C-alpha positions in Angstrom: 10.9 -47.5 127.2 10.8 -48.6 123.7 10.2 -47.0 121.0 6.7 -46.5 119.1 5.7 -44.9 122.6 5.1 -48.9 123.5 5.3 -48.4 127.7 7.0 -50.8 129.4 5.8 -52.4 132.8 7.9 -51.4 135.9 10.8 -53.5 137.2 9.7 -53.4 140.6 8.2 -56.1 142.5 7.1 -54.5 145.3 5.3 -51.6 145.1 1.5 -49.9 146.0 -0.7 -49.9 143.5 -3.6 -46.8 144.2 -7.0 -46.3 141.6 -9.1 -43.0 141.3 -6.5 -41.2 143.0 -7.1 -37.2 142.7 -4.0 -34.8 141.8 -4.4 -32.0 144.8 -1.6 -29.8 144.4 1.7 -30.1 142.0 5.1 -28.6 143.4 8.8 -28.0 142.1 10.9 -28.3 145.1 14.9 -28.2 145.0 14.6 -28.7 142.2 12.8 -32.2 143.0 9.1 -32.8 140.9 6.0 -33.6 143.4 2.5 -34.8 143.2 0.0 -34.6 146.1 -2.9 -37.4 146.3 -5.7 -38.0 148.1 -7.7 -41.6 147.6 -10.5 -43.4 149.7 -10.1 -46.2 151.4 -13.1 -48.2 153.1 -12.1 -50.0 156.7 -14.6 -51.1 159.1 -17.5 -49.3 157.4 -16.0 -46.2 157.7 -14.6 -44.8 155.0 -10.8 -42.9 154.8 -9.9 -40.2 153.1 -5.8 -40.9 152.8 -3.2 -38.2 151.1 -0.2 -38.6 149.8 3.3 -36.3 148.4 4.8 -38.6 145.9 8.5 -37.9 144.3 8.1 -38.0 140.4 11.3 -38.4 138.8 13.1 -39.4 135.4 12.3 -42.7 136.0 8.9 -42.3 136.7 6.3 -43.7 133.6 3.5 -41.2 133.0 1.2 -42.6 130.3 -2.3 -41.9 129.3 -4.8 -45.2 130.1 -4.7 -45.5 126.6 -0.7 -45.8 126.8 0.7 -42.6 125.3 3.4 -41.5 127.3 3.2 -38.1 129.1 5.2 -35.9 130.9 5.3 -34.2 134.4 3.8 -30.8 132.7 0.9 -32.6 131.5 -0.2 -33.4 135.3 -2.8 -30.8 136.0 -4.2 -30.3 139.5 -8.1 -32.2 139.5 -6.8 -35.1 137.1 -7.8 -38.7 138.2 -4.7 -41.0 138.4 -4.0 -44.0 138.8 -0.5 -44.8 140.7 2.3 -47.3 141.8 3.8 -46.3 144.4 7.1 -47.8 146.8 5.9 -49.5 149.5 8.4 -47.5 151.6 6.9 -44.4 152.7 7.7 -41.7 155.0 6.5 -41.4 158.6 5.9 -37.3 157.5 2.1 -36.2 157.4 1.6 -36.4 154.8 3.5 -39.7 154.2 6.1 -39.3 151.0 6.6 -41.5 148.5 7.9 -42.3 145.0 5.9 -43.0 142.4 6.7 -45.6 140.1 4.2 -45.2 137.9 1.2 -42.7 137.1 -1.5 -43.7 134.5 -3.8 -40.3 133.1 -7.4 -41.5 133.6 -9.2 -40.0 130.0 -12.7 -39.5 131.5 
């Protein structure tokens, strides 16, 4: 990141963008930070509720929708966020992926 609070785009070429996800849980485990998000997708006239556990690390860019920087401590349960995550996920339930960017929606 540069000075003056300008948020640079992440440099990841292959990522998944999820819009309007809800933070359902926030946790620390063995020195790592995680958020559990849920979001809805629509497929074959069905609504499907999806859940993913995201690893939030020092490389994760966290900011609000106006570009103001935030930290893991600013993330709260029930917040609405847009996220860019790794295309690579574990096959666990829920799946786990690395968060490249978390954008807090200020609605």
